[in-house]
All heavy atoms as TSV, in Angstrom:
chain	resi	resn	atom	element	x	y	z
A	1	MET	N	N	0.821	-1.187	0.000
A	1	MET	CA	C	0.000	0.000	0.000
A	1	MET	C	C	0.870	1.258	0.000
A	1	MET	O	O	0.548	2.216	-0.667
A	1	MET	CB	C	-0.919	-0.036	1.213
A	1	MET	CG	C	-1.943	1.070	1.184
A	1	MET	SD	S	-2.924	1.077	-0.309
A	1	MET	CE	C	-4.525	1.056	0.328
A	2	GLU	N	N	1.971	1.213	0.746
A	2	GLU	CA	C	2.860	2.376	0.795
A	2	GLU	C	C	3.441	2.689	-0.588
A	2	GLU	O	O	3.564	3.849	-0.965
A	2	GLU	CB	C	3.989	2.151	1.802
A	2	GLU	CG	C	3.514	2.061	3.232
A	2	GLU	CD	C	2.832	3.333	3.699
A	2	GLU	OE1	O	3.301	4.433	3.355
A	2	GLU	OE2	O	1.825	3.217	4.400
A	3	GLU	N	N	3.775	1.650	-1.330
A	3	GLU	CA	C	4.304	1.855	-2.681
A	3	GLU	C	C	3.238	2.479	-3.581
A	3	GLU	O	O	3.535	3.364	-4.388
A	3	GLU	CB	C	4.771	0.524	-3.260
A	3	GLU	CG	C	5.419	0.658	-4.609
A	3	GLU	CD	C	5.932	-0.670	-5.139
A	3	GLU	OE1	O	6.177	-1.592	-4.335
A	3	GLU	OE2	O	6.078	-0.763	-6.370
A	4	PHE	N	N	1.997	2.055	-3.430
A	4	PHE	CA	C	0.890	2.621	-4.206
A	4	PHE	C	C	0.703	4.094	-3.870
A	4	PHE	O	O	0.511	4.927	-4.763
A	4	PHE	CB	C	-0.385	1.828	-3.944
A	4	PHE	CG	C	-1.565	2.296	-4.728
A	4	PHE	CD1	C	-1.543	2.344	-6.107
A	4	PHE	CD2	C	-2.721	2.699	-4.083
A	4	PHE	CE1	C	-2.634	2.770	-6.845
A	4	PHE	CE2	C	-3.823	3.130	-4.798
A	4	PHE	CZ	C	-3.767	3.164	-6.175
A	5	VAL	N	N	0.800	4.457	-2.611
A	5	VAL	CA	C	0.674	5.851	-2.184
A	5	VAL	C	C	1.802	6.686	-2.776
A	5	VAL	O	O	1.578	7.800	-3.264
A	5	VAL	CB	C	0.640	5.960	-0.645
A	5	VAL	CG1	C	0.771	7.395	-0.188
A	5	VAL	CG2	C	-0.643	5.352	-0.099
A	6	ARG	N	N	3.016	6.156	-2.770
A	6	ARG	CA	C	4.146	6.877	-3.378
A	6	ARG	C	C	3.913	7.108	-4.865
A	6	ARG	O	O	4.199	8.187	-5.392
A	6	ARG	CB	C	5.448	6.109	-3.155
A	6	ARG	CG	C	6.014	6.256	-1.768
A	6	ARG	CD	C	7.447	5.745	-1.680
A	6	ARG	NE	N	7.578	4.328	-1.989
A	6	ARG	CZ	C	7.420	3.349	-1.106
A	6	ARG	NH1	N	7.141	3.636	0.140
A	6	ARG	NH2	N	7.557	2.087	-1.475
A	7	GLU	N	N	3.382	6.110	-5.548
A	7	GLU	CA	C	3.103	6.239	-6.980
A	7	GLU	C	C	2.041	7.317	-7.236
A	7	GLU	O	O	2.160	8.106	-8.156
A	7	GLU	CB	C	2.641	4.898	-7.540
A	7	GLU	CG	C	2.469	4.869	-9.029
A	7	GLU	CD	C	3.766	5.055	-9.797
A	7	GLU	OE1	O	4.823	4.611	-9.315
A	7	GLU	OE2	O	3.724	5.670	-10.870
A	8	LEU	N	N	1.014	7.344	-6.421
A	8	LEU	CA	C	-0.018	8.372	-6.565
A	8	LEU	C	C	0.554	9.763	-6.333
A	8	LEU	O	O	0.212	10.709	-7.047
A	8	LEU	CB	C	-1.174	8.113	-5.597
A	8	LEU	CG	C	-2.047	6.903	-5.903
A	8	LEU	CD1	C	-3.045	6.682	-4.775
A	8	LEU	CD2	C	-2.774	7.085	-7.214
A	9	LYS	N	N	1.423	9.906	-5.355
A	9	LYS	CA	C	2.041	11.211	-5.078
A	9	LYS	C	C	2.929	11.651	-6.233
A	9	LYS	O	O	2.991	12.836	-6.559
A	9	LYS	CB	C	2.805	11.172	-3.769
A	9	LYS	CG	C	1.870	11.153	-2.582
A	9	LYS	CD	C	2.611	11.264	-1.270
A	9	LYS	CE	C	1.594	11.320	-0.148
A	9	LYS	NZ	N	2.196	11.534	1.152
A	10	LYS	N	N	3.611	10.695	-6.885
A	10	LYS	CA	C	4.417	11.023	-8.070
A	10	LYS	C	C	3.541	11.567	-9.190
A	10	LYS	O	O	3.981	12.387	-9.976
A	10	LYS	CB	C	5.151	9.786	-8.580
A	10	LYS	CG	C	6.352	9.388	-7.799
A	10	LYS	CD	C	7.017	8.199	-8.488
A	10	LYS	CE	C	7.887	7.423	-7.563
A	10	LYS	NZ	N	8.397	6.195	-8.203
A	11	GLU	N	N	2.293	11.086	-9.251
A	11	GLU	CA	C	1.376	11.518	-10.305
A	11	GLU	C	C	0.657	12.811	-9.959
A	11	GLU	O	O	-0.210	13.257	-10.696
A	11	GLU	CB	C	0.365	10.411	-10.592
A	11	GLU	CG	C	1.011	9.183	-11.195
A	11	GLU	CD	C	0.019	8.096	-11.517
A	11	GLU	OE1	O	-1.184	8.385	-11.586
A	11	GLU	OE2	O	0.455	6.947	-11.697
A	12	GLY	N	N	0.983	13.417	-8.821
A	12	GLY	CA	C	0.445	14.721	-8.489
A	12	GLY	C	C	-0.694	14.743	-7.489
A	12	GLY	O	O	-1.309	15.788	-7.280
A	13	ILE	N	N	-0.979	13.633	-6.849
A	13	ILE	CA	C	-2.029	13.607	-5.838
A	13	ILE	C	C	-1.438	14.173	-4.548
A	13	ILE	O	O	-0.458	13.653	-4.032
A	13	ILE	CB	C	-2.559	12.179	-5.595
A	13	ILE	CG1	C	-2.988	11.520	-6.907
A	13	ILE	CG2	C	-3.682	12.182	-4.576
A	13	ILE	CD1	C	-4.118	12.200	-7.616
A	14	SER	N	N	-2.041	15.260	-4.024
A	14	SER	CA	C	-1.455	15.912	-2.848
A	14	SER	C	C	-1.988	15.357	-1.535
A	14	SER	O	O	-1.267	15.316	-0.549
A	14	SER	CB	C	-1.703	17.417	-2.909
A	14	SER	OG	O	-3.083	17.702	-2.891
A	15	GLU	N	N	-3.242	14.948	-1.510
A	15	GLU	CA	C	-3.828	14.375	-0.302
A	15	GLU	C	C	-4.371	12.998	-0.628
A	15	GLU	O	O	-5.034	12.824	-1.634
A	15	GLU	CB	C	-4.984	15.233	0.211
A	15	GLU	CG	C	-4.591	16.554	0.777
A	15	GLU	CD	C	-5.792	17.310	1.302
A	15	GLU	OE1	O	-6.780	16.674	1.725
A	15	GLU	OE2	O	-5.744	18.536	1.271
A	16	ILE	N	N	-4.096	12.038	0.228
A	16	ILE	CA	C	-4.600	10.681	0.030
A	16	ILE	C	C	-5.205	10.215	1.346
A	16	ILE	O	O	-4.571	10.305	2.399
A	16	ILE	CB	C	-3.478	9.725	-0.408
A	16	ILE	CG1	C	-2.865	10.209	-1.719
A	16	ILE	CG2	C	-4.011	8.309	-0.553
A	16	ILE	CD1	C	-1.606	9.494	-2.118
A	17	HIS	N	N	-6.453	9.757	1.274
A	17	HIS	CA	C	-7.176	9.300	2.462
A	17	HIS	C	C	-7.781	7.934	2.177
A	17	HIS	O	O	-8.087	7.605	1.036
A	17	HIS	CB	C	-8.301	10.270	2.830
A	17	HIS	CG	C	-7.818	11.664	3.046
A	17	HIS	ND1	N	-7.262	12.082	4.217
A	17	HIS	CD2	C	-7.809	12.730	2.216
A	17	HIS	CE1	C	-6.939	13.357	4.111
A	17	HIS	NE2	N	-7.259	13.767	2.903
A	18	TYR	N	N	-7.965	7.159	3.234
A	18	TYR	CA	C	-8.542	5.829	3.112
A	18	TYR	C	C	-9.552	5.629	4.235
A	18	TYR	O	O	-9.260	5.908	5.401
A	18	TYR	CB	C	-7.445	4.760	3.209
A	18	TYR	CG	C	-7.955	3.346	3.192
A	18	TYR	CD1	C	-8.465	2.792	2.033
A	18	TYR	CD2	C	-7.945	2.569	4.342
A	18	TYR	CE1	C	-8.941	1.499	2.015
A	18	TYR	CE2	C	-8.417	1.275	4.332
A	18	TYR	CZ	C	-8.916	0.747	3.159
A	18	TYR	OH	O	-9.389	-0.530	3.140
A	19	ILE	N	N	-10.741	5.166	3.878
A	19	ILE	CA	C	-11.756	4.776	4.847
A	19	ILE	C	C	-11.889	3.270	4.727
A	19	ILE	O	O	-12.297	2.761	3.691
A	19	ILE	CB	C	-13.111	5.454	4.564
A	19	ILE	CG1	C	-12.963	6.969	4.567
A	19	ILE	CG2	C	-14.138	5.012	5.595
A	19	ILE	CD1	C	-14.220	7.698	4.129
A	20	GLY	N	N	-11.517	2.556	5.771
A	20	GLY	CA	C	-11.493	1.100	5.721
A	20	GLY	C	C	-12.676	0.439	6.399
A	20	GLY	O	O	-13.439	1.070	7.128
A	21	ASN	N	N	-12.820	-0.842	6.119
A	21	ASN	CA	C	-13.867	-1.693	6.698
A	21	ASN	C	C	-15.268	-1.137	6.485
A	21	ASN	O	O	-16.092	-1.139	7.397
A	21	ASN	CB	C	-13.608	-1.937	8.185
A	21	ASN	CG	C	-12.308	-2.664	8.419
A	21	ASN	OD1	O	-11.939	-3.540	7.643
A	21	ASN	ND2	N	-11.605	-2.298	9.451
A	22	LEU	N	N	-15.539	-0.696	5.283
A	22	LEU	CA	C	-16.856	-0.124	4.980
A	22	LEU	C	C	-17.973	-1.153	5.011
A	22	LEU	O	O	-19.128	-0.797	5.203
A	22	LEU	CB	C	-16.838	0.560	3.611
A	22	LEU	CG	C	-16.090	1.878	3.584
A	22	LEU	CD1	C	-16.071	2.432	2.166
A	22	LEU	CD2	C	-16.719	2.870	4.522
A	23	GLU	N	N	-17.636	-2.424	4.859
A	23	GLU	CA	C	-18.692	-3.431	4.895
A	23	GLU	C	C	-19.378	-3.449	6.258
A	23	GLU	O	O	-20.530	-3.863	6.370
A	23	GLU	CB	C	-18.153	-4.820	4.544
A	23	GLU	CG	C	-17.241	-5.434	5.576
A	23	GLU	CD	C	-15.787	-5.014	5.456
A	23	GLU	OE1	O	-15.459	-4.166	4.621
A	23	GLU	OE2	O	-14.981	-5.558	6.208
A	24	ASN	N	N	-18.709	-2.987	7.283
A	24	ASN	CA	C	-19.308	-2.929	8.624
A	24	ASN	C	C	-19.993	-1.589	8.902
A	24	ASN	O	O	-20.758	-1.487	9.844
A	24	ASN	CB	C	-18.237	-3.161	9.696
A	24	ASN	CG	C	-17.583	-4.507	9.558
A	24	ASN	OD1	O	-18.212	-5.472	9.153
A	24	ASN	ND2	N	-16.312	-4.586	9.897
A	25	LYS	N	N	-19.700	-0.559	8.102
A	25	LYS	CA	C	-20.194	0.786	8.374
A	25	LYS	C	C	-21.376	1.191	7.505
A	25	LYS	O	O	-22.128	2.075	7.886
A	25	LYS	CB	C	-19.066	1.796	8.171
A	25	LYS	CG	C	-17.907	1.592	9.125
A	25	LYS	CD	C	-16.774	2.535	8.831
A	25	LYS	CE	C	-15.590	2.235	9.726
A	25	LYS	NZ	N	-14.431	3.026	9.394
A	26	LEU	N	N	-21.534	0.588	6.343
A	26	LEU	CA	C	-22.598	0.978	5.422
A	26	LEU	C	C	-23.791	0.054	5.598
A	26	LEU	O	O	-23.686	-1.150	5.434
A	26	LEU	CB	C	-22.100	0.924	3.976
A	26	LEU	CG	C	-20.890	1.815	3.667
A	26	LEU	CD1	C	-20.440	1.599	2.236
A	26	LEU	CD2	C	-21.228	3.274	3.906
A	27	ASP	N	N	-24.942	0.641	5.895
A	27	ASP	CA	C	-26.115	-0.183	6.172
A	27	ASP	C	C	-26.878	-0.628	4.930
A	27	ASP	O	O	-27.788	-1.433	5.029
A	27	ASP	CB	C	-27.058	0.539	7.140
A	27	ASP	CG	C	-27.439	1.915	6.678
A	27	ASP	OD1	O	-26.821	2.435	5.733
A	27	ASP	OD2	O	-28.370	2.503	7.267
A	28	PHE	N	N	-26.515	-0.137	3.737
A	28	PHE	CA	C	-27.217	-0.562	2.526
A	28	PHE	C	C	-26.608	-1.815	1.888
A	28	PHE	O	O	-27.140	-2.350	0.927
A	28	PHE	CB	C	-27.284	0.562	1.486
A	28	PHE	CG	C	-25.939	1.026	0.986
A	28	PHE	CD1	C	-25.303	0.359	-0.039
A	28	PHE	CD2	C	-25.341	2.137	1.545
A	28	PHE	CE1	C	-24.074	0.781	-0.500
A	28	PHE	CE2	C	-24.118	2.573	1.085
A	28	PHE	CZ	C	-23.479	1.894	0.061
A	29	ILE	N	N	-25.498	-2.313	2.443
A	29	ILE	CA	C	-24.882	-3.529	1.926
A	29	ILE	C	C	-25.600	-4.723	2.540
A	29	ILE	O	O	-25.699	-4.832	3.757
A	29	ILE	CB	C	-23.379	-3.569	2.262
A	29	ILE	CG1	C	-22.667	-2.417	1.560
A	29	ILE	CG2	C	-22.768	-4.898	1.860
A	29	ILE	CD1	C	-21.197	-2.322	1.864
A	30	PRO	N	N	-26.129	-5.626	1.709
A	30	PRO	CA	C	-26.847	-6.798	2.242
A	30	PRO	C	C	-25.965	-7.670	3.125
A	30	PRO	O	O	-24.756	-7.769	2.913
A	30	PRO	CB	C	-27.259	-7.568	0.980
A	30	PRO	CG	C	-27.013	-6.672	-0.164
A	30	PRO	CD	C	-26.062	-5.614	0.272
A	31	GLY	N	N	-26.572	-8.306	4.106
A	31	GLY	CA	C	-25.837	-9.118	5.063
A	31	GLY	C	C	-25.038	-10.246	4.449
A	31	GLY	O	O	-23.928	-10.536	4.887
A	32	PHE	N	N	-25.590	-10.905	3.398
A	32	PHE	CA	C	-24.863	-12.043	2.809
A	32	PHE	C	C	-23.578	-11.607	2.123
A	32	PHE	O	O	-22.658	-12.398	1.961
A	32	PHE	CB	C	-25.754	-12.824	1.833
A	32	PHE	CG	C	-26.087	-12.086	0.570
A	32	PHE	CD1	C	-25.270	-12.187	-0.544
A	32	PHE	CD2	C	-27.218	-11.291	0.485
A	32	PHE	CE1	C	-25.562	-11.511	-1.714
A	32	PHE	CE2	C	-27.527	-10.616	-0.683
A	32	PHE	CZ	C	-26.701	-10.726	-1.780
A	33	VAL	N	N	-23.487	-10.348	1.733
A	33	VAL	CA	C	-22.276	-9.850	1.067
A	33	VAL	C	C	-21.157	-9.592	2.072
A	33	VAL	O	O	-19.988	-9.628	1.727
A	33	VAL	CB	C	-22.595	-8.569	0.270
A	33	VAL	CG1	C	-21.365	-7.979	-0.371
A	33	VAL	CG2	C	-23.641	-8.848	-0.790
A	34	THR	N	N	-21.508	-9.375	3.326
A	34	THR	CA	C	-20.490	-9.051	4.329
A	34	THR	C	C	-19.824	-10.289	4.928
A	34	THR	O	O	-19.017	-10.163	5.841
A	34	THR	CB	C	-21.096	-8.212	5.466
A	34	THR	OG1	O	-22.127	-8.956	6.108
A	34	THR	CG2	C	-21.658	-6.904	4.944
A	35	THR	N	N	-20.139	-11.454	4.427
A	35	THR	CA	C	-19.458	-12.658	4.902
A	35	THR	C	C	-17.976	-12.579	4.539
A	35	THR	O	O	-17.614	-11.974	3.527
A	35	THR	CB	C	-20.081	-13.923	4.295
A	35	THR	OG1	O	-20.049	-13.811	2.878
A	35	THR	CG2	C	-21.515	-14.118	4.752
A	36	PRO	N	N	-17.106	-13.171	5.329
A	36	PRO	CA	C	-15.663	-13.015	5.117
A	36	PRO	C	C	-15.173	-13.416	3.722
A	36	PRO	O	O	-14.193	-12.862	3.238
A	36	PRO	CB	C	-15.050	-13.923	6.183
A	36	PRO	CG	C	-16.083	-14.010	7.243
A	36	PRO	CD	C	-17.404	-13.929	6.535
A	37	TRP	N	N	-15.803	-14.384	3.076
A	37	TRP	CA	C	-15.312	-14.818	1.761
A	37	TRP	C	C	-15.866	-13.958	0.615
A	37	TRP	O	O	-15.430	-14.089	-0.495
A	37	TRP	CB	C	-15.634	-16.292	1.514
A	37	TRP	CG	C	-17.099	-16.615	1.571
A	37	TRP	CD1	C	-17.995	-16.520	0.550
A	37	TRP	CD2	C	-17.831	-17.042	2.706
A	37	TRP	NE1	N	-19.235	-16.876	0.984
A	37	TRP	CE2	C	-19.171	-17.196	2.309
A	37	TRP	CE3	C	-17.493	-17.315	4.016
A	37	TRP	CZ2	C	-20.164	-17.607	3.190
A	37	TRP	CZ3	C	-18.486	-17.726	4.881
A	37	TRP	CH2	C	-19.798	-17.872	4.461
A	38	MET	N	N	-16.808	-13.062	0.893
A	38	MET	CA	C	-17.357	-12.183	-0.154
A	38	MET	C	C	-16.638	-10.829	-0.158
A	38	MET	O	O	-15.904	-10.519	-1.071
A	38	MET	CB	C	-18.856	-11.970	0.059
A	38	MET	CG	C	-19.678	-13.224	-0.090
A	38	MET	SD	S	-19.792	-13.755	-1.792
A	38	MET	CE	C	-20.991	-12.629	-2.419
A	39	ILE	N	N	-16.890	-10.027	0.839
A	39	ILE	CA	C	-16.249	-8.711	0.950
A	39	ILE	C	C	-15.632	-8.626	2.342
A	39	ILE	O	O	-16.323	-8.616	3.340
A	39	ILE	CB	C	-17.261	-7.563	0.780
A	39	ILE	CG1	C	-17.853	-7.559	-0.618
A	39	ILE	CG2	C	-16.606	-6.225	1.073
A	39	ILE	CD1	C	-18.875	-6.456	-0.828
A	40	SER	N	N	-14.344	-8.540	2.382
A	40	SER	CA	C	-13.656	-8.393	3.660
A	40	SER	C	C	-12.599	-7.316	3.490
A	40	SER	O	O	-11.775	-7.377	2.580
A	40	SER	CB	C	-13.001	-9.710	4.053
A	40	SER	OG	O	-12.309	-9.573	5.255
A	41	GLY	N	N	-12.646	-6.312	4.317
A	41	GLY	CA	C	-11.655	-5.238	4.236
A	41	GLY	C	C	-11.923	-4.249	3.113
A	41	GLY	O	O	-11.006	-3.596	2.642
A	42	MET	N	N	-13.176	-4.111	2.703
A	42	MET	CA	C	-13.535	-3.170	1.649
A	42	MET	C	C	-13.302	-1.744	2.136
A	42	MET	O	O	-13.564	-1.420	3.287
A	42	MET	CB	C	-15.012	-3.346	1.281
A	42	MET	CG	C	-15.490	-2.416	0.194
A	42	MET	SD	S	-17.214	-2.680	-0.222
A	42	MET	CE	C	-18.018	-1.788	1.092
A	43	GLY	N	N	-12.811	-0.884	1.275
A	43	GLY	CA	C	-12.563	0.500	1.655
A	43	GLY	C	C	-12.642	1.429	0.458
A	43	GLY	O	O	-12.767	0.999	-0.672
A	44	ILE	N	N	-12.555	2.717	0.772
A	44	ILE	CA	C	-12.551	3.747	-0.267
A	44	ILE	C	C	-11.266	4.537	-0.128
A	44	ILE	O	O	-10.882	4.966	0.961
A	44	ILE	CB	C	-13.758	4.697	-0.114
A	44	ILE	CG1	C	-15.052	3.960	-0.418
A	44	ILE	CG2	C	-13.611	5.910	-1.021
A	44	ILE	CD1	C	-16.291	4.812	-0.245
A	45	LEU	N	N	-10.606	4.731	-1.252
A	45	LEU	CA	C	-9.405	5.535	-1.323
A	45	LEU	C	C	-9.774	6.803	-2.077
A	45	LEU	O	O	-10.325	6.727	-3.176
A	45	LEU	CB	C	-8.316	4.757	-2.065
A	45	LEU	CG	C	-6.947	5.373	-2.160
A	45	LEU	CD1	C	-6.305	5.436	-0.786
A	45	LEU	CD2	C	-6.085	4.562	-3.098
A	46	TYR	N	N	-9.496	7.969	-1.489
A	46	TYR	CA	C	-9.816	9.216	-2.165
A	46	TYR	C	C	-8.723	10.241	-1.871
A	46	TYR	O	O	-7.939	10.088	-0.953
A	46	TYR	CB	C	-11.196	9.736	-1.744
A	46	TYR	CG	C	-11.293	10.189	-0.310
A	46	TYR	CD1	C	-11.157	11.525	0.029
A	46	TYR	CD2	C	-11.505	9.283	0.717
A	46	TYR	CE1	C	-11.242	11.943	1.339
A	46	TYR	CE2	C	-11.600	9.688	2.026
A	46	TYR	CZ	C	-11.462	11.026	2.337
A	46	TYR	OH	O	-11.543	11.433	3.637
A	47	GLY	N	N	-8.677	11.260	-2.702
A	47	GLY	CA	C	-7.636	12.274	-2.520
A	47	GLY	C	C	-7.926	13.547	-3.282
A	47	GLY	O	O	-9.012	13.738	-3.836
A	48	LYS	N	N	-6.938	14.408	-3.297
A	48	LYS	CA	C	-7.046	15.707	-3.968
A	48	LYS	C	C	-5.834	15.900	-4.852
A	48	LYS	O	O	-4.705	15.672	-4.426
A	48	LYS	CB	C	-7.093	16.815	-2.919
A	48	LYS	CG	C	-7.324	18.189	-3.504
A	48	LYS	CD	C	-7.197	19.266	-2.447
A	48	LYS	CE	C	-8.386	19.225	-1.504
A	48	LYS	NZ	N	-8.345	20.374	-0.559
A	49	LYS	N	N	-6.073	16.303	-6.085
A	49	LYS	CA	C	-4.981	16.505	-7.017
A	49	LYS	C	C	-4.584	17.954	-7.051
A	49	LYS	O	O	-5.346	18.828	-6.904
A	49	LYS	CB	C	-5.379	16.057	-8.417
A	49	LYS	CG	C	-4.227	16.052	-9.372
A	49	LYS	CD	C	-4.506	15.212	-10.563
A	49	LYS	CE	C	-3.231	15.111	-11.358
A	49	LYS	NZ	N	-3.285	14.111	-12.347
């Protein structure tokens, strides 16, 4: 992940943020999808260029 962040910074991304474990935080995701073999560790990566 650190290497990916470095690559993004080389491409001009000034801010990089990550929100992790969204499968536990979003209530619109159906329960069967949150099983460990379906979605585990889902997150959103966002930033500012």
